[in-house]
Each structure stands twice: as C-alpha cells, then as structure tokens.
PDB file of N, H, CA, C and O in Angstrom:
ATOM      1  N   MET A   1     -17.560  19.843  61.562  1.00  0.00           N
ATOM      2  CA  MET A   1     -16.633  18.731  61.437  1.00  0.00           C
ATOM      3  C   MET A   1     -16.258  18.558  59.969  1.00  0.00           C
ATOM      4  O   MET A   1     -17.125  18.315  59.129  1.00  0.00           O
ATOM      5  N   SER A   2     -14.991  18.680  59.663  1.00  0.00           N
ATOM      6  H   SER A   2     -14.287  18.877  60.345  1.00  0.00           H
ATOM      7  CA  SER A   2     -14.502  18.551  58.299  1.00  0.00           C
ATOM      8  C   SER A   2     -14.140  17.096  57.999  1.00  0.00           C
ATOM      9  O   SER A   2     -13.678  16.357  58.869  1.00  0.00           O
ATOM     10  N   CYS A   3     -14.360  16.718  56.767  1.00  0.00           N
ATOM     11  H   CYS A   3     -14.736  17.319  56.061  1.00  0.00           H
ATOM     12  CA  CYS A   3     -14.066  15.348  56.346  1.00  0.00           C
ATOM     13  C   CYS A   3     -13.397  15.392  54.972  1.00  0.00           C
ATOM     14  O   CYS A   3     -13.650  16.308  54.189  1.00  0.00           O
ATOM     15  N   ARG A   4     -12.555  14.419  54.680  1.00  0.00           N
ATOM     16  H   ARG A   4     -12.350  13.676  55.316  1.00  0.00           H
ATOM     17  CA  ARG A   4     -11.931  14.302  53.354  1.00  0.00           C
ATOM     18  C   ARG A   4     -12.839  13.428  52.500  1.00  0.00           C
ATOM     19  O   ARG A   4     -13.025  12.247  52.794  1.00  0.00           O
ATOM     20  N   ILE A   5     -13.404  14.004  51.446  1.00  0.00           N
ATOM     21  H   ILE A   5     -13.253  14.963  51.207  1.00  0.00           H
ATOM     22  CA  ILE A   5     -14.406  13.339  50.621  1.00  0.00           C
ATOM     23  C   ILE A   5     -13.904  13.209  49.190  1.00  0.00           C
ATOM     24  O   ILE A   5     -13.389  14.170  48.619  1.00  0.00           O
ATOM     25  N   GLY A   6     -14.054  12.022  48.610  1.00  0.00           N
ATOM     26  H   GLY A   6     -14.473  11.241  49.073  1.00  0.00           H
ATOM     27  CA  GLY A   6     -13.722  11.784  47.220  1.00  0.00           C
ATOM     28  C   GLY A   6     -14.992  11.715  46.389  1.00  0.00           C
ATOM     29  O   GLY A   6     -15.933  11.003  46.741  1.00  0.00           O
ATOM     30  N   ILE A   7     -15.020  12.442  45.300  1.00  0.00           N
ATOM     31  H   ILE A   7     -14.256  13.020  45.013  1.00  0.00           H
ATOM     32  CA  ILE A   7     -16.143  12.429  44.365  1.00  0.00           C
ATOM     33  C   ILE A   7     -15.678  11.677  43.126  1.00  0.00           C
ATOM     34  O   ILE A   7     -14.728  12.089  42.460  1.00  0.00           O
ATOM     35  N   LEU A   8     -16.347  10.578  42.824  1.00  0.00           N
ATOM     36  H   LEU A   8     -17.118  10.244  43.366  1.00  0.00           H
ATOM     37  CA  LEU A   8     -15.974   9.763  41.665  1.00  0.00           C
ATOM     38  C   LEU A   8     -16.849  10.145  40.480  1.00  0.00           C
ATOM     39  O   LEU A   8     -17.977   9.673  40.337  1.00  0.00           O
ATOM     40  N   GLY A   9     -16.305  11.001  39.645  1.00  0.00           N
ATOM     41  H   GLY A   9     -15.389  11.384  39.761  1.00  0.00           H
ATOM     42  CA  GLY A   9     -17.009  11.469  38.459  1.00  0.00           C
ATOM     43  C   GLY A   9     -17.072  12.984  38.451  1.00  0.00           C
ATOM     44  O   GLY A   9     -17.611  13.594  39.374  1.00  0.00           O
ATOM     45  N   ALA A  10     -16.518  13.593  37.403  1.00  0.00           N
ATOM     46  H   ALA A  10     -16.080  13.097  36.653  1.00  0.00           H
ATOM     47  CA  ALA A  10     -16.425  15.048  37.330  1.00  0.00           C
ATOM     48  C   ALA A  10     -17.355  15.624  36.273  1.00  0.00           C
ATOM     49  O   ALA A  10     -17.020  16.601  35.603  1.00  0.00           O
ATOM     50  N   GLY A  11     -18.530  15.010  36.131  1.00  0.00           N
ATOM     51  H   GLY A  11     -18.802  14.216  36.676  1.00  0.00           H
ATOM     52  CA  GLY A  11     -19.548  15.596  35.262  1.00  0.00           C
ATOM     53  C   GLY A  11     -20.179  16.783  35.971  1.00  0.00           C
ATOM     54  O   GLY A  11     -19.613  17.311  36.929  1.00  0.00           O
ATOM     55  N   GLY A  12     -21.328  17.195  35.513  1.00  0.00           N
ATOM     56  H   GLY A  12     -21.787  16.766  34.735  1.00  0.00           H
ATOM     57  CA  GLY A  12     -22.007  18.327  36.125  1.00  0.00           C
ATOM     58  C   GLY A  12     -22.364  18.079  37.582  1.00  0.00           C
ATOM     59  O   GLY A  12     -22.114  18.930  38.436  1.00  0.00           O
ATOM     60  N   TRP A  13     -22.950  16.912  37.876  1.00  0.00           N
ATOM     61  H   TRP A  13     -23.153  16.220  37.183  1.00  0.00           H
ATOM     62  CA  TRP A  13     -23.344  16.589  39.246  1.00  0.00           C
ATOM     63  C   TRP A  13     -22.133  16.468  40.159  1.00  0.00           C
ATOM     64  O   TRP A  13     -22.131  17.013  41.263  1.00  0.00           O
ATOM     65  N   GLY A  14     -21.106  15.761  39.708  1.00  0.00           N
ATOM     66  H   GLY A  14     -21.107  15.319  38.812  1.00  0.00           H
ATOM     67  CA  GLY A  14     -19.916  15.572  40.528  1.00  0.00           C
ATOM     68  C   GLY A  14     -19.216  16.879  40.832  1.00  0.00           C
ATOM     69  O   GLY A  14     -18.779  17.111  41.959  1.00  0.00           O
ATOM     70  N   THR A  15     -19.109  17.731  39.828  1.00  0.00           N
ATOM     71  H   THR A  15     -19.463  17.543  38.912  1.00  0.00           H
ATOM     72  CA  THR A  15     -18.475  19.027  40.018  1.00  0.00           C
ATOM     73  C   THR A  15     -19.291  19.894  40.969  1.00  0.00           C
ATOM     74  O   THR A  15     -18.734  20.531  41.863  1.00  0.00           O
ATOM     75  N   ALA A  16     -20.609  19.921  40.779  1.00  0.00           N
ATOM     76  H   ALA A  16     -21.061  19.404  40.052  1.00  0.00           H
ATOM     77  CA  ALA A  16     -21.479  20.707  41.664  1.00  0.00           C
ATOM     78  C   ALA A  16     -21.378  20.209  43.102  1.00  0.00           C
ATOM     79  O   ALA A  16     -21.297  21.010  44.033  1.00  0.00           O
ATOM     80  N   LEU A  17     -21.382  18.905  43.284  1.00  0.00           N
ATOM     81  H   LEU A  17     -21.448  18.255  42.527  1.00  0.00           H
ATOM     82  CA  LEU A  17     -21.268  18.330  44.620  1.00  0.00           C
ATOM     83  C   LEU A  17     -19.929  18.678  45.260  1.00  0.00           C
ATOM     84  O   LEU A  17     -19.871  19.011  46.443  1.00  0.00           O
ATOM     85  N   ALA A  18     -18.855  18.600  44.481  1.00  0.00           N
ATOM     86  H   ALA A  18     -18.902  18.329  43.519  1.00  0.00           H
ATOM     87  CA  ALA A  18     -17.525  18.940  44.993  1.00  0.00           C
ATOM     88  C   ALA A  18     -17.477  20.391  45.467  1.00  0.00           C
ATOM     89  O   ALA A  18     -16.946  20.677  46.540  1.00  0.00           O
ATOM     90  N   VAL A  19     -18.029  21.304  44.672  1.00  0.00           N
ATOM     91  H   VAL A  19     -18.460  21.071  43.801  1.00  0.00           H
ATOM     92  CA  VAL A  19     -18.034  22.720  45.031  1.00  0.00           C
ATOM     93  C   VAL A  19     -18.888  22.947  46.279  1.00  0.00           C
ATOM     94  O   VAL A  19     -18.496  23.704  47.166  1.00  0.00           O
ATOM     95  N   LEU A  20     -20.040  22.303  46.353  1.00  0.00           N
ATOM     96  H   LEU A  20     -20.359  21.687  45.631  1.00  0.00           H
ATOM     97  CA  LEU A  20     -20.926  22.434  47.507  1.00  0.00           C
ATOM     98  C   LEU A  20     -20.264  21.919  48.788  1.00  0.00           C
ATOM     99  O   LEU A  20     -20.283  22.592  49.819  1.00  0.00           O
ATOM    100  N   LEU A  21     -19.684  20.728  48.712  1.00  0.00           N
ATOM    101  H   LEU A  21     -19.669  20.182  47.874  1.00  0.00           H
ATOM    102  CA  LEU A  21     -19.025  20.153  49.891  1.00  0.00           C
ATOM    103  C   LEU A  21     -17.834  21.002  50.341  1.00  0.00           C
ATOM    104  O   LEU A  21     -17.619  21.194  51.538  1.00  0.00           O
ATOM    105  N   HIS A  22     -17.073  21.501  49.388  1.00  0.00           N
ATOM    106  H   HIS A  22     -17.248  21.345  48.416  1.00  0.00           H
ATOM    107  CA  HIS A  22     -15.954  22.394  49.724  1.00  0.00           C
ATOM    108  C   HIS A  22     -16.484  23.646  50.418  1.00  0.00           C
ATOM    109  O   HIS A  22     -15.909  24.098  51.409  1.00  0.00           O
ATOM    110  N   GLY A  23     -17.564  24.201  49.907  1.00  0.00           N
ATOM    111  H   GLY A  23     -18.031  23.834  49.102  1.00  0.00           H
ATOM    112  CA  GLY A  23     -18.162  25.384  50.513  1.00  0.00           C
ATOM    113  C   GLY A  23     -18.660  25.145  51.932  1.00  0.00           C
ATOM    114  O   GLY A  23     -18.788  26.084  52.718  1.00  0.00           O
ATOM    115  N   ASN A  24     -18.939  23.890  52.254  1.00  0.00           N
ATOM    116  H   ASN A  24     -18.836  23.128  51.615  1.00  0.00           H
ATOM    117  CA  ASN A  24     -19.370  23.512  53.603  1.00  0.00           C
ATOM    118  C   ASN A  24     -18.201  23.114  54.494  1.00  0.00           C
ATOM    119  O   ASN A  24     -18.400  22.574  55.582  1.00  0.00           O
ATOM    120  N   GLY A  25     -16.976  23.380  54.031  1.00  0.00           N
ATOM    121  H   GLY A  25     -16.814  23.819  53.147  1.00  0.00           H
ATOM    122  CA  GLY A  25     -15.806  23.188  54.868  1.00  0.00           C
ATOM    123  C   GLY A  25     -15.095  21.851  54.766  1.00  0.00           C
ATOM    124  O   GLY A  25     -14.230  21.549  55.589  1.00  0.00           O
ATOM    125  N   HIS A  26     -15.442  21.047  53.777  1.00  0.00           N
ATOM    126  H   HIS A  26     -16.144  21.292  53.109  1.00  0.00           H
ATOM    127  CA  HIS A  26     -14.801  19.738  53.627  1.00  0.00           C
ATOM    128  C   HIS A  26     -13.621  19.819  52.661  1.00  0.00           C
ATOM    129  O   HIS A  26     -13.569  20.686  51.789  1.00  0.00           O
ATOM    130  N   GLN A  27     -12.682  18.901  52.836  1.00  0.00           N
ATOM    131  H   GLN A  27     -12.724  18.196  53.544  1.00  0.00           H
ATOM    132  CA  GLN A  27     -11.594  18.721  51.875  1.00  0.00           C
ATOM    133  C   GLN A  27     -12.141  17.790  50.794  1.00  0.00           C
ATOM    134  O   GLN A  27     -12.680  16.727  51.102  1.00  0.00           O
ATOM    135  N   VAL A  28     -12.006  18.182  49.548  1.00  0.00           N
ATOM    136  H   VAL A  28     -11.569  19.045  49.297  1.00  0.00           H
ATOM    137  CA  VAL A  28     -12.630  17.436  48.460  1.00  0.00           C
ATOM    138  C   VAL A  28     -11.604  17.086  47.392  1.00  0.00           C
ATOM    139  O   VAL A  28     -10.759  17.901  47.021  1.00  0.00           O
ATOM    140  N   ALA A  29     -11.702  15.843  46.908  1.00  0.00           N
ATOM    141  H   ALA A  29     -12.388  15.182  47.209  1.00  0.00           H
ATOM    142  CA  ALA A  29     -10.906  15.379  45.778  1.00  0.00           C
ATOM    143  C   ALA A  29     -11.882  14.896  44.709  1.00  0.00           C
ATOM    144  O   ALA A  29     -12.798  14.130  45.006  1.00  0.00           O
ATOM    145  N   LEU A  30     -11.692  15.335  43.480  1.00  0.00           N
ATOM    146  H   LEU A  30     -10.948  15.957  43.238  1.00  0.00           H
ATOM    147  CA  LEU A  30     -12.604  15.049  42.370  1.00  0.00           C
ATOM    148  C   LEU A  30     -11.884  14.197  41.332  1.00  0.00           C
ATOM    149  O   LEU A  30     -10.805  14.556  40.860  1.00  0.00           O
ATOM    150  N   TRP A  31     -12.492  13.063  40.982  1.00  0.00           N
ATOM    151  H   TRP A  31     -13.368  12.771  41.366  1.00  0.00           H
ATOM    152  CA  TRP A  31     -11.892  12.157  40.003  1.00  0.00           C
ATOM    153  C   TRP A  31     -12.545  12.330  38.638  1.00  0.00           C
ATOM    154  O   TRP A  31     -13.766  12.252  38.502  1.00  0.00           O
ATOM    155  N   GLU A  32     -11.718  12.562  37.640  1.00  0.00           N
ATOM    156  H   GLU A  32     -10.726  12.625  37.750  1.00  0.00           H
ATOM    157  CA  GLU A  32     -12.125  12.602  36.227  1.00  0.00           C
ATOM    158  C   GLU A  32     -11.316  11.529  35.512  1.00  0.00           C
ATOM    159  O   GLU A  32     -10.086  11.571  35.529  1.00  0.00           O
ATOM    160  N   PHE A  33     -11.984  10.570  34.886  1.00  0.00           N
ATOM    161  H   PHE A  33     -12.984  10.535  34.873  1.00  0.00           H
ATOM    162  CA  PHE A  33     -11.276   9.415  34.327  1.00  0.00           C
ATOM    163  C   PHE A  33     -10.451   9.723  33.088  1.00  0.00           C
ATOM    164  O   PHE A  33      -9.530   8.975  32.763  1.00  0.00           O
ATOM    165  N   ARG A  34     -10.763  10.806  32.394  1.00  0.00           N
ATOM    166  H   ARG A  34     -11.511  11.414  32.659  1.00  0.00           H
ATOM    167  CA  ARG A  34      -9.982  11.157  31.200  1.00  0.00           C
ATOM    168  C   ARG A  34      -8.875  12.133  31.591  1.00  0.00           C
ATOM    169  O   ARG A  34      -9.135  13.211  32.125  1.00  0.00           O
ATOM    170  N   LYS A  35      -7.647  11.734  31.314  1.00  0.00           N
ATOM    171  H   LYS A  35      -7.435  10.859  30.880  1.00  0.00           H
ATOM    172  CA  LYS A  35      -6.489  12.549  31.712  1.00  0.00           C
ATOM    173  C   LYS A  35      -6.575  13.961  31.136  1.00  0.00           C
ATOM    174  O   LYS A  35      -6.360  14.933  31.859  1.00  0.00           O
ATOM    175  N   ASP A  36      -6.883  14.087  29.851  1.00  0.00           N
ATOM    176  H   ASP A  36      -7.057  13.296  29.264  1.00  0.00           H
ATOM    177  CA  ASP A  36      -6.937  15.405  29.220  1.00  0.00           C
ATOM    178  C   ASP A  36      -8.041  16.270  29.829  1.00  0.00           C
ATOM    179  O   ASP A  36      -7.851  17.475  29.997  1.00  0.00           O
ATOM    180  N   ALA A  37      -9.175  15.687  30.156  1.00  0.00           N
ATOM    181  H   ALA A  37      -9.329  14.708  30.020  1.00  0.00           H
ATOM    182  CA  ALA A  37     -10.269  16.441  30.775  1.00  0.00           C
ATOM    183  C   ALA A  37      -9.904  16.865  32.197  1.00  0.00           C
ATOM    184  O   ALA A  37     -10.242  17.971  32.619  1.00  0.00           O
ATOM    185  N   ALA A  38      -9.215  15.994  32.938  1.00  0.00           N
ATOM    186  H   ALA A  38      -8.940  15.096  32.595  1.00  0.00           H
ATOM    187  CA  ALA A  38      -8.772  16.335  34.293  1.00  0.00           C
ATOM    188  C   ALA A  38      -7.786  17.498  34.246  1.00  0.00           C
ATOM    189  O   ALA A  38      -7.868  18.419  35.059  1.00  0.00           O
ATOM    190  N   GLU A  39      -6.872  17.458  33.313  1.00  0.00           N
ATOM    191  H   GLU A  39      -6.805  16.710  32.653  1.00  0.00           H
ATOM    192  CA  GLU A  39      -5.880  18.530  33.185  1.00  0.00           C
ATOM    193  C   GLU A  39      -6.539  19.849  32.776  1.00  0.00           C
ATOM    194  O   GLU A  39      -6.154  20.914  33.258  1.00  0.00           O
ATOM    195  N   LYS A  40      -7.527  19.775  31.892  1.00  0.00           N
ATOM    196  H   LYS A  40      -7.840  18.910  31.500  1.00  0.00           H
ATOM    197  CA  LYS A  40      -8.262  20.969  31.470  1.00  0.00           C
ATOM    198  C   LYS A  40      -9.033  21.570  32.651  1.00  0.00           C
ATOM    199  O   LYS A  40      -9.009  22.782  32.863  1.00  0.00           O
ATOM    200  N   LEU A  41      -9.712  20.718  33.412  1.00  0.00           N
ATOM    201  H   LEU A  41      -9.732  19.733  33.241  1.00  0.00           H
ATOM    202  CA  LEU A  41     -10.464  21.161  34.575  1.00  0.00           C
ATOM    203  C   LEU A  41      -9.545  21.773  35.629  1.00  0.00           C
ATOM    204  O   LEU A  41      -9.871  22.791  36.240  1.00  0.00           O
ATOM    205  N   ARG A  42      -8.408  21.144  35.829  1.00  0.00           N
ATOM    206  H   ARG A  42      -8.143  20.317  35.333  1.00  0.00           H
ATOM    207  CA  ARG A  42      -7.435  21.645  36.804  1.00  0.00           C
ATOM    208  C   ARG A  42      -6.861  23.000  36.348  1.00  0.00           C
ATOM    209  O   ARG A  42      -6.645  23.885  37.176  1.00  0.00           O
ATOM    210  N   ALA A  43      -6.617  23.163  35.053  1.00  0.00           N
ATOM    211  H   ALA A  43      -6.792  22.444  34.381  1.00  0.00           H
ATOM    212  CA  ALA A  43      -6.039  24.407  34.535  1.00  0.00           C
ATOM    213  C   ALA A  43      -7.051  25.555  34.528  1.00  0.00           C
ATOM    214  O   ALA A  43      -6.721  26.677  34.913  1.00  0.00           O
ATOM    215  N   LEU A  44      -8.278  25.276  34.091  1.00  0.00           N
ATOM    216  H   LEU A  44      -8.546  24.365  33.778  1.00  0.00           H
ATOM    217  CA  LEU A  44      -9.289  26.324  33.966  1.00  0.00           C
ATOM    218  C   LEU A  44     -10.045  26.606  35.260  1.00  0.00           C
ATOM    219  O   LEU A  44     -10.590  27.694  35.449  1.00  0.00           O
ATOM    220  N   ARG A  45     -10.070  25.593  36.166  1.00  0.00           N
ATOM    221  H   ARG A  45      -9.627  24.710  36.013  1.00  0.00           H
ATOM    222  CA  ARG A  45     -10.842  25.673  37.407  1.00  0.00           C
ATOM    223  C   ARG A  45     -12.309  25.968  37.124  1.00  0.00           C
ATOM    224  O   ARG A  45     -12.978  26.675  37.879  1.00  0.00           O
ATOM    225  N   GLU A  46     -12.794  25.405  36.012  1.00  0.00           N
ATOM    226  H   GLU A  46     -12.250  24.832  35.399  1.00  0.00           H
ATOM    227  CA  GLU A  46     -14.192  25.505  35.602  1.00  0.00           C
ATOM    228  C   GLU A  46     -14.493  24.318  34.706  1.00  0.00           C
ATOM    229  O   GLU A  46     -13.705  23.991  33.819  1.00  0.00           O
ATOM    230  N   ASN A  47     -15.627  23.672  34.930  1.00  0.00           N
ATOM    231  H   ASN A  47     -16.268  23.938  35.651  1.00  0.00           H
ATOM    232  CA  ASN A  47     -16.040  22.549  34.098  1.00  0.00           C
ATOM    233  C   ASN A  47     -16.857  23.112  32.937  1.00  0.00           C
ATOM    234  O   ASN A  47     -18.088  23.097  32.968  1.00  0.00           O
ATOM    235  N   VAL A  48     -16.160  23.608  31.912  1.00  0.00           N
ATOM    236  H   VAL A  48     -15.160  23.620  31.886  1.00  0.00           H
ATOM    237  CA  VAL A  48     -16.806  24.309  30.807  1.00  0.00           C
ATOM    238  C   VAL A  48     -17.726  23.408  29.988  1.00  0.00           C
ATOM    239  O   VAL A  48     -18.623  23.908  29.311  1.00  0.00           O
ATOM    240  N   ASP A  49     -17.525  22.102  30.035  1.00  0.00           N
ATOM    241  H   ASP A  49     -16.795  21.695  30.585  1.00  0.00           H
ATOM    242  CA  ASP A  49     -18.350  21.177  29.267  1.00  0.00           C
ATOM    243  C   ASP A  49     -19.659  20.825  29.968  1.00  0.00           C
ATOM    244  O   ASP A  49     -20.685  20.676  29.304  1.00  0.00           O
ATOM    245  N   PHE A  50     -19.648  20.689  31.284  1.00  0.00           N
ATOM    246  H   PHE A  50     -18.815  20.810  31.823  1.00  0.00           H
ATOM    247  CA  PHE A  50     -20.808  20.194  32.009  1.00  0.00           C
ATOM    248  C   PHE A  50     -21.389  21.153  33.043  1.00  0.00           C
ATOM    249  O   PHE A  50     -22.536  20.983  33.458  1.00  0.00           O
ATOM    250  N   LEU A  51     -20.625  22.155  33.464  1.00  0.00           N
ATOM    251  H   LEU A  51     -19.694  22.293  33.126  1.00  0.00           H
ATOM    252  CA  LEU A  51     -21.116  23.106  34.460  1.00  0.00           C
ATOM    253  C   LEU A  51     -20.452  24.471  34.237  1.00  0.00           C
ATOM    254  O   LEU A  51     -19.749  24.975  35.113  1.00  0.00           O
ATOM    255  N   PRO A  52     -20.680  25.062  33.063  1.00  0.00           N
ATOM    256  CA  PRO A  52     -20.026  26.333  32.750  1.00  0.00           C
ATOM    257  C   PRO A  52     -20.480  27.445  33.688  1.00  0.00           C
ATOM    258  O   PRO A  52     -21.637  27.507  34.103  1.00  0.00           O
ATOM    259  N   GLY A  53     -19.533  28.320  34.008  1.00  0.00           N
ATOM    260  H   GLY A  53     -18.592  28.271  33.671  1.00  0.00           H
ATOM    261  CA  GLY A  53     -19.841  29.469  34.836  1.00  0.00           C
ATOM    262  C   GLY A  53     -19.674  29.251  36.327  1.00  0.00           C
ATOM    263  O   GLY A  53     -19.797  30.194  37.109  1.00  0.00           O
ATOM    264  N   VAL A  54     -19.392  28.013  36.734  1.00  0.00           N
ATOM    265  H   VAL A  54     -19.291  27.247  36.099  1.00  0.00           H
ATOM    266  CA  VAL A  54     -19.207  27.707  38.151  1.00  0.00           C
ATOM    267  C   VAL A  54     -17.719  27.487  38.403  1.00  0.00           C
ATOM    268  O   VAL A  54     -17.108  26.580  37.836  1.00  0.00           O
ATOM    269  N   ALA A  55     -17.153  28.318  39.250  1.00  0.00           N
ATOM    270  H   ALA A  55     -17.649  29.055  39.710  1.00  0.00           H
ATOM    271  CA  ALA A  55     -15.726  28.227  39.561  1.00  0.00           C
ATOM    272  C   ALA A  55     -15.453  27.038  40.481  1.00  0.00           C
ATOM    273  O   ALA A  55     -16.180  26.798  41.445  1.00  0.00           O
ATOM    274  N   VAL A  56     -14.391  26.303  40.160  1.00  0.00           N
ATOM    275  H   VAL A  56     -13.800  26.499  39.377  1.00  0.00           H
ATOM    276  CA  VAL A  56     -13.936  25.196  41.005  1.00  0.00           C
ATOM    277  C   VAL A  56     -12.777  25.729  41.842  1.00  0.00           C
ATOM    278  O   VAL A  56     -11.718  26.049  41.303  1.00  0.00           O
ATOM    279  N   PRO A  57     -12.971  25.826  43.157  1.00  0.00           N
ATOM    280  CA  PRO A  57     -11.927  26.396  44.018  1.00  0.00           C
ATOM    281  C   PRO A  57     -10.600  25.656  43.890  1.00  0.00           C
ATOM    282  O   PRO A  57     -10.578  24.445  43.671  1.00  0.00           O
ATOM    283  N   PRO A  58      -9.502  26.379  44.026  1.00  0.00           N
ATOM    284  CA  PRO A  58      -8.183  25.760  43.876  1.00  0.00           C
ATOM    285  C   PRO A  58      -7.885  24.700  44.937  1.00  0.00           C
ATOM    286  O   PRO A  58      -7.009  23.860  44.734  1.00  0.00           O
ATOM    287  N   GLU A  59      -8.594  24.724  46.055  1.00  0.00           N
ATOM    288  H   GLU A  59      -9.307  25.406  46.220  1.00  0.00           H
ATOM    289  CA  GLU A  59      -8.378  23.724  47.098  1.00  0.00           C
ATOM    290  C   GLU A  59      -8.939  22.356  46.745  1.00  0.00           C
ATOM    291  O   GLU A  59      -8.577  21.362  47.374  1.00  0.00           O
ATOM    292  N   ILE A  60      -9.813  22.288  45.755  1.00  0.00           N
ATOM    293  H   ILE A  60     -10.107  23.096  45.244  1.00  0.00           H
ATOM    294  CA  ILE A  60     -10.366  21.005  45.323  1.00  0.00           C
ATOM    295  C   ILE A  60      -9.328  20.299  44.461  1.00  0.00           C
ATOM    296  O   ILE A  60      -8.908  20.812  43.424  1.00  0.00           O
ATOM    297  N   GLU A  61      -8.924  19.117  44.907  1.00  0.00           N
ATOM    298  H   GLU A  61      -9.265  18.700  45.750  1.00  0.00           H
ATOM    299  CA  GLU A  61      -7.956  18.311  44.159  1.00  0.00           C
ATOM    300  C   GLU A  61      -8.674  17.665  42.981  1.00  0.00           C
ATOM    301  O   GLU A  61      -9.795  17.177  43.124  1.00  0.00           O
ATOM    302  N   ILE A  62      -8.028  17.661  41.813  1.00  0.00           N
ATOM    303  H   ILE A  62      -7.117  18.057  41.696  1.00  0.00           H
ATOM    304  CA  ILE A  62      -8.589  17.033  40.614  1.00  0.00           C
ATOM    305  C   ILE A  62      -7.542  16.075  40.068  1.00  0.00           C
ATOM    306  O   ILE A  62      -6.392  16.455  39.850  1.00  0.00           O
ATOM    307  N   ASP A  63      -7.952  14.825  39.848  1.00  0.00           N
ATOM    308  H   ASP A  63      -8.887  14.516  40.025  1.00  0.00           H
ATOM    309  CA  ASP A  63      -6.982  13.816  39.400  1.00  0.00           C
ATOM    310  C   ASP A  63      -7.681  12.790  38.513  1.00  0.00           C
ATOM    311  O   ASP A  63      -8.866  12.512  38.694  1.00  0.00           O
ATOM    312  N   TYR A  64      -6.953  12.234  37.565  1.00  0.00           N
ATOM    313  H   TYR A  64      -5.990  12.460  37.418  1.00  0.00           H
ATOM    314  CA  TYR A  64      -7.467  11.174  36.705  1.00  0.00           C
ATOM    315  C   TYR A  64      -7.060   9.788  37.211  1.00  0.00           C
ATOM    316  O   TYR A  64      -7.522   8.772  36.692  1.00  0.00           O
ATOM    317  N   ARG A  65      -6.206   9.754  38.213  1.00  0.00           N
ATOM    318  H   ARG A  65      -5.831  10.579  38.635  1.00  0.00           H
ATOM    319  CA  ARG A  65      -5.759   8.474  38.777  1.00  0.00           C
ATOM    320  C   ARG A  65      -6.622   8.162  39.992  1.00  0.00           C
ATOM    321  O   ARG A  65      -6.463   8.758  41.057  1.00  0.00           O
ATOM    322  N   ILE A  66      -7.531   7.224  39.811  1.00  0.00           N
ATOM    323  H   ILE A  66      -7.659   6.740  38.945  1.00  0.00           H
ATOM    324  CA  ILE A  66      -8.525   6.928  40.847  1.00  0.00           C
ATOM    325  C   ILE A  66      -7.886   6.500  42.164  1.00  0.00           C
ATOM    326  O   ILE A  66      -8.426   6.776  43.235  1.00  0.00           O
ATOM    327  N   GLN A  67      -6.753   5.836  42.092  1.00  0.00           N
ATOM    328  H   GLN A  67      -6.314   5.611  41.222  1.00  0.00           H
ATOM    329  CA  GLN A  67      -6.115   5.375  43.333  1.00  0.00           C
ATOM    330  C   GLN A  67      -5.724   6.545  44.225  1.00  0.00           C
ATOM    331  O   GLN A  67      -5.758   6.422  45.449  1.00  0.00           O
ATOM    332  N   ASN A  68      -5.356   7.669  43.636  1.00  0.00           N
ATOM    333  H   ASN A  68      -5.329   7.769  42.641  1.00  0.00           H
ATOM    334  CA  ASN A  68      -5.007   8.854  44.435  1.00  0.00           C
ATOM    335  C   ASN A  68      -6.219   9.389  45.191  1.00  0.00           C
ATOM    336  O   ASN A  68      -6.093   9.865  46.319  1.00  0.00           O
ATOM    337  N   ILE A  69      -7.380   9.310  44.574  1.00  0.00           N
ATOM    338  H   ILE A  69      -7.483   8.924  43.657  1.00  0.00           H
ATOM    339  CA  ILE A  69      -8.606   9.790  45.206  1.00  0.00           C
ATOM    340  C   ILE A  69      -9.043   8.817  46.285  1.00  0.00           C
ATOM    341  O   ILE A  69      -9.349   9.225  47.406  1.00  0.00           O
ATOM    342  N   VAL A  70      -9.074   7.540  45.956  1.00  0.00           N
ATOM    343  H   VAL A  70      -8.825   7.209  45.045  1.00  0.00           H
ATOM    344  CA  VAL A  70      -9.573   6.506  46.861  1.00  0.00           C
ATOM    345  C   VAL A  70      -8.694   6.366  48.096  1.00  0.00           C
ATOM    346  O   VAL A  70      -9.207   6.211  49.205  1.00  0.00           O
ATOM    347  N   GLU A  71      -7.400   6.416  47.923  1.00  0.00           N
ATOM    348  H   GLU A  71      -6.984   6.541  47.022  1.00  0.00           H
ATOM    349  CA  GLU A  71      -6.482   6.216  49.041  1.00  0.00           C
ATOM    350  C   GLU A  71      -6.528   7.362  50.052  1.00  0.00           C
ATOM    351  O   GLU A  71      -6.246   7.145  51.231  1.00  0.00           O
ATOM    352  N   SER A  72      -6.868   8.545  49.630  1.00  0.00           N
ATOM    353  H   SER A  72      -7.098   8.722  48.673  1.00  0.00           H
ATOM    354  CA  SER A  72      -6.806   9.686  50.534  1.00  0.00           C
ATOM    355  C   SER A  72      -8.159  10.088  51.120  1.00  0.00           C
ATOM    356  O   SER A  72      -8.200  10.890  52.053  1.00  0.00           O
ATOM    357  N   ALA A  73      -9.263   9.556  50.602  1.00  0.00           N
ATOM    358  H   ALA A  73      -9.229   8.904  49.844  1.00  0.00           H
ATOM    359  CA  ALA A  73     -10.589   9.977  51.046  1.00  0.00           C
ATOM    360  C   ALA A  73     -11.134   9.075  52.156  1.00  0.00           C
ATOM    361  O   ALA A  73     -10.814   7.889  52.231  1.00  0.00           O
ATOM    362  N   LYS A  74     -11.962   9.668  53.010  1.00  0.00           N
ATOM    363  H   LYS A  74     -12.222  10.631  52.949  1.00  0.00           H
ATOM    364  CA  LYS A  74     -12.651   8.928  54.059  1.00  0.00           C
ATOM    365  C   LYS A  74     -14.064   8.543  53.626  1.00  0.00           C
ATOM    366  O   LYS A  74     -14.594   7.519  54.056  1.00  0.00           O
ATOM    367  N   LEU A  75     -14.669   9.369  52.773  1.00  0.00           N
ATOM    368  H   LEU A  75     -14.238  10.201  52.424  1.00  0.00           H
ATOM    369  CA  LEU A  75     -16.026   9.137  52.260  1.00  0.00           C
ATOM    370  C   LEU A  75     -16.031   9.280  50.744  1.00  0.00           C
ATOM    371  O   LEU A  75     -15.201   9.984  50.168  1.00  0.00           O
ATOM    372  N   PHE A  76     -16.986   8.597  50.107  1.00  0.00           N
ATOM    373  H   PHE A  76     -17.661   8.026  50.575  1.00  0.00           H
ATOM    374  CA  PHE A  76     -17.158   8.698  48.645  1.00  0.00           C
ATOM    375  C   PHE A  76     -18.600   9.006  48.341  1.00  0.00           C
ATOM    376  O   PHE A  76     -18.972   9.134  47.175  1.00  0.00           O
TER     377      PHE A  76
END
C-alpha cells in the first residue's frame, strides 16, 4: 500500500528517511526550510552536507515552501 508522505526537515535523518520510504514504494516529499539548500539538494540529488554519497531519487519532491509539502501529504 503506497502512501504520500511528507518529511519535515532535510537533514541527514530526514533525507535518509525519505530515501528509505521511497525505496519501500511510497511517494515522498521532503521539506528543506532554506531555499538555497533546497535548490542545491534538488539540483545535485544528494545531501552533500548531511548525508554525502546517498543518492536522492528524482521522484522525491524537494521544496522549501512548507505549505506545498503539508497540503499534498497524507502522513508526516
């Protein structure tokens, strides 16, 4: 059963959780509060500051606008 899940916080734990949940078949949206960090994460598809070496799949949505994450997710 797939679910749309929002992760609030794109540090090491949040990024790892997003990748794990995506790998288990869920739709995942990841919130990073700093616009520049969200754009960097979205462009590189890797959290080089907090979880280097772990690829963030392109299907994981990354946004700095919390309302976009909250409005579309079923679980947090």
